[in-house]
TORDREN-972846 format. One record per residue (C-alpha): residue in three letters; x, y, z. Coordinates in pm, whole numbers, padded with zeros to 5 digits, always signed. Layout:
BEGIN
AlaXYZ;...
end
This chain:
BEGIN
Met+02101+03576-08256;Lys+02095+03635-07881;Ile+02406+03426-07812;Leu+02614+03684-08001;Glu+02459+03997-07850;Lys+02691+04032-07550;Tyr+02997+03983-07773;Ile+02880+04235-08032;Ser+02798+04488-07761;Leu+03149+04449-07617;Leu+03303+04497-07962;Asp+03099+04809-08034;Arg+03213+04965-07706;Asn+03579+04891-07764;Leu+03642+04925-08137;Gln+03643+05305-08142;Asn+03908+05308-07869;Thr+04147+05105-08084;Val+04186+05386-08339;Pro+04373+05696-08221;Ile+04218+06037-08277;Lys+04520+06236-08386;Asp+04692+06403-08678;Pro+04689+06354-08966;Gln+04314+06357-08932;His+04253+06256-09295;Leu+04426+05925-09218;Tyr+04236+05836-08901;Glu+03895+05995-08960;Pro+03806+05754-09244;Ile+03899+05458-09022;Asn+03675+05579-08741;Tyr+03402+05650-08995;Met+03419+05296-09133;Ile+03398+05150-08783;Ser+03112+05381-08685;Ile+02881+05282-08972;Gly+02843+04943-08813;Gly+02823+04597-08959;Lys+02705+04271-08809;Arg+03040+04198-08636;Ile+02975+03825-08681;Arg+03337+03724-08743;Pro+03487+03890-08436;Ala+03191+03776-08226;Leu+03282+03419-08324;Thr+03635+03476-08194;Leu+03491+03579-07856;Met+03236+03297-07859;Ala+03501+03032-07929;Ala+03722+03157-07646;Asp+03425+03181-07411;Phe+03305+02828-07481;Ile+03653+02676-07444;Ser+03795+02866-07145;Gly+03506+03069-07004;Asn+03706+03391-07052;Tyr+03613+03579-07368;Met+03772+03908-07255;Gln+04116+03762-07324;Ala+04018+03723-07691;Leu+03905+04086-07736;Pro+04227+04214-07903;Ala+04223+03923-08151;Ala+03852+03977-08221;Met+03905+04347-08289;Ala+04195+04260-08522;Val+03957+04037-08720;Glu+03703+04321-08749;Leu+03963+04581-08849;Phe+04099+04349-09117;His+03749+04281-09249;Asn+03677+04654-09273;Phe+04014+04720-09436;Ser+03923+04467-09707;Leu+03583+04633-09757;Ile+03738+04978-09807;His+03964+04840-10079;Asp+03686+04625-10233;Asp+03466+04934-10260;Ile+03744+05117-10444;Met+03790+04828-10688;Asp+03414+04800-10745;Asp+03366+05180-10757;Ala+03083+05127-10508;Pro+02901+05442-10390;Leu+02746+05289-10076;Arg+02848+05056-09797;Arg+02594+04960-09527;Gly+02368+05236-09655;His+02637+05505-09610;Thr+02873+05677-09852;Thr+03186+05469-09910;Val+03520+05598-09780;His+03666+05672-10123;Glu+03352+05863-10223;Lys+03337+06063-09898;Trp+03708+06151-09915;Asn+03896+06029-10225;Ile+04059+05716-10365;Asn+04406+05791-10233;Thr+04272+05850-09883;Gly+04075+05527-09904;Ile+04384+05328-10002;Leu+04605+05482-09732;Ser+04344+05463-09453;Gly+04276+05102-09545;Asp+04648+05025-09524;Ala+04666+05192-09181;Met+04367+04990-09063;Leu+04547+04669-09158;Ile+04856+04778-08962;Leu+04643+04864-08659;Ala+04493+04516-08680;Tyr+04839+04357-08666;Arg+04939+04575-08371;Leu+04653+04435-08162;Phe+04832+04099-08152;Glu+05118+04267-07964;Gln+04901+04236-07653;Tyr+04972+03860-07649;Glu+05290+03692-07536;Ser+05458+03417-07737;Pro+05368+03150-07839;Lys+05013+03293-07871;Phe+05143+03603-08050;Arg+05334+03386-08297;Asp+05041+03150-08364;Leu+04793+03436-08407;Ala+05026+03632-08636;Ile+05098+03328-08854;Leu+04728+03245-08890;Phe+04636+03608-08954;Ser+04904+03655-09222;Glu+04807+03336-09406;Thr+04437+03428-09390;Ala+04498+03784-09513;Leu+04700+03655-09808;Gln+04429+03404-09899;Val+04161+03675-09890;Cys+04371+03878-10135;Glu+04414+03573-10358;Gly+04039+03512-10352;Gln+03967+03872-10449;Gln+04209+03847-10741;Arg+04050+03521-10859;Asp+03708+03687-10845;Met+03832+03977-11060;Asp+03999+03737-11304;Phe+03673+03544-11345;Glu+03500+03859-11471;Lys+03716+03845-11787;Arg+03651+03477-11861;Asp+03355+03305-12026;Gln+03411+02982-11833;Val+03504+02909-11473;Ser+03531+02554-11342;Phe+03346+02432-11035;Glu+03676+02367-10854;Glu+03804+02718-10934;Tyr+03487+02877-10804;Ile+03484+02684-10476;Lys+03849+02781-10425;Met+03764+03146-10484;Ile+03476+03163-10233;Glu+03678+02961-09983;Gln+03957+03217-09996;Lys+03748+03531-10030;Thr+03485+03447-09767;Ala+03526+03121-09579;Val+03885+03130-09454;Leu+03821+03443-09245;Val+03526+03274-09072;Gly+03745+02973-08997;Ala+04035+03188-08879;Ala+03811+03396-08650;Leu+03703+03081-08469;Gln+04056+02939-08457;Met+04190+03262-08308;Gly+03945+03226-08020;Ala+04066+02871-07971;Ile+04432+02980-07977;Val+04374+03247-07713;Ala+04184+02997-07498;Asp+04480+02753-07507;Ala+04292+02482-07696;Ala+04495+02187-07825;Lys+04618+02213-08185;His+04370+01954-08313;Glu+04085+02140-08139;Gln+04196+02461-08306;Lys+04185+02288-08645;Ile+03837+02151-08580;Met+03716+02504-08499;Tyr+03873+02629-08821;Glu+03713+02359-09037;Phe+03371+02418-08883;Gly+03394+02786-08980;Arg+03549+02726-09323;Asn+03278+02481-09434;Leu+03001+02696-09291;Gly+03149+02995-09475;Ile+03142+02809-09807;Ala+02781+02703-09747;Phe+02691+03063-09660;Gln+02839+03201-09985;Leu+02666+02934-10196;Gln+02341+03023-10020;Asp+02409+03390-10096;Asp+02448+03305-10465;Tyr+02117+03119-10462;Leu+01930+03394-10275;Asp+02063+03661-10511;Ala+01857+03499-10785;Phe+01570+03339-10594;Gly+01552+03515-10258;Asp+01271+03724-10113;Pro+01346+04094-10179;Glu+01189+04180-09842;Thr+01432+03967-09640;Phe+01744+03923-09857;Gly+01876+04274-09798;Lys+02011+04322-10150;Gln+01869+04361-10499;Val+01747+04022-10618;Gly+01903+03945-10955;Gly+02194+04179-10896;Asp+02452+03913-10982;Ile+02273+03840-11310;Ile+02262+04208-11405;Ala+02633+04234-11325;Asn+02707+03913-11524;Lys+02874+03754-11223;Lys+02966+03389-11268;Thr+02814+03247-10951;Ile+02767+02879-10868;Leu+02432+02883-11051;Phe+02598+03005-11372;Ile+02875+02745-11342;Met+02638+02457-11271;Thr+02414+02559-11562;Glu+02712+02548-11799;Lys+02818+02216-11651;Met+02478+02044-11639;Gly+02279+02210-11916;Asn+02263+02097-12277;Val+02441+02277-12559;Ser+02139+02495-12638;Gln+02100+02605-12274;Ala+02471+02685-12242;Lys+02466+02896-12558;Glu+02154+03084-12447;Leu+02310+03150-12106;Leu+02623+03302-12262;Tyr+02408+03507-12500;Leu+02203+03651-12213;Tyr+02517+03724-12009;Asn+02659+03920-12302;Thr+02354+04143-12341;Ile+02278+04473-12169;Pro+01901+04517-12209;Glu+01717+04837-12128;Asp+01481+04638-11906;Pro+01693+04392-11701;Ser+01386+04207-11570;His+01358+04002-11892;Lys+01724+03905-11869;Ile+01686+03805-11502;Glu+01381+03590-11572;Gly+01544+03426-11875;Val+01859+03337-11681;Lys+01663+03211-11380;Lys+01462+02986-11610;Leu+01786+02835-11743;Phe+01915+02789-11387;Glu+01605+02588-11301;Glu+01566+02387-11624;Ser+01931+02282-11632;Gly+01917+02137-11284;Ala+02158+02399-11147;Val+01916+02511-10876;Ala+01870+02161-10738;Ala+02247+02096-10758;Thr+02322+02421-10574;Lys+02079+02337-10295;Glu+02247+01998-10259;Leu+02590+02164-10238;Ile+02465+02401-09966;Glu+02337+02104-09768;Asn+02661+01911-09818;Tyr+02886+02190-09692;Ser+02650+02262-09401;Ser+02660+01893-09306;Arg+03041+01895-09321;Ala+03047+02193-09086;Tyr+02816+02023-08836;Ala+03022+01703-08856;Phe+03326+01901-08738;Leu+03108+02060-08471;Glu+03033+01716-08330;Glu+03407+01650-08296;Met+03459+01953-08069;Asn+03549+01888-07707;Leu+03253+02090-07582;Ser+02938+02019-07387;Ala+02622+01922-07574;Asp+02470+02260-07483;Lys+02760+02457-07632;Lys+02758+02246-07947;Ser+02384+02310-07973;Gln+02444+02686-07951;Phe+02706+02672-08227;Arg+02464+02474-08443;Lys+02186+02724-08373;Phe+02422+03002-08484;Gly+02490+02816-08811;Glu+02124+02751-08879;Asp+02028+03113-08809;Leu+02313+03234-09031;Met+02188+03022-09321;Arg+01835+03147-09266;Arg+01963+03509-09254;Gln+01830+03556-08902;Ile+02147+03726-08776;
end
């Protein structure tokens, strides 16, 4: 999306300078490596965009935006260790390129560097940013733990799942926008509106991701279609099938999720058929629309010009269509 290009370009130019090149090299090299392999930088770009649209000065939000990106990458290093993932963004993961202990320690250092970026702000901005950042970081950890706990359970309620994706994905989107509003001296209620716009859009995005994992176009989705089914992940489609399907459909779903076939294509097709026949697909699409509508309702409450609201909406629509 063109509206984000100038922000992303600024971030790319400045991120490397936030990490010192010094001894011990095995602590700092993995951090620089993680930053260098890229990423879409959407969350920190939103911090800059929010500050720009409110005050006209996005440069003042650069330290906060870089803190958001460093935290996000810290969480990815640790997620990759927990998932034993060999690749991240098409490159070898940090723990595979070095080792697990280095990955843990470099990730921890990245988190500390993120916190230090807030030292560039005076109080009360420093206080407000630090409080929001700490609460968000803790919620992301809680969401990750919930996700891991769900892997050991046969049943997960709808409410539990929404809470998990809110914490694991959506709160950081909301916080990124609110940080931009804090730096730009927006009123407290305006900051909250920014947060809720991002939080609801983040939930809609994750629900859409669940849907596309099963029914997306392999050419445009960017990941293996059916990967969640192969991994027996209890996504919103699984939960809604259990909730809406009949007894026979629920039993068949559990049976398929407890099998490891030589050819996973038959399992994927069988599960997708249950998703559709139970009504889970239609229900998931309705949920995506509902959370998107909530996000745009908060957008309309923002004290911004019609043009700036339109650009935020265009960002949301492109995000949901995977055009950014």
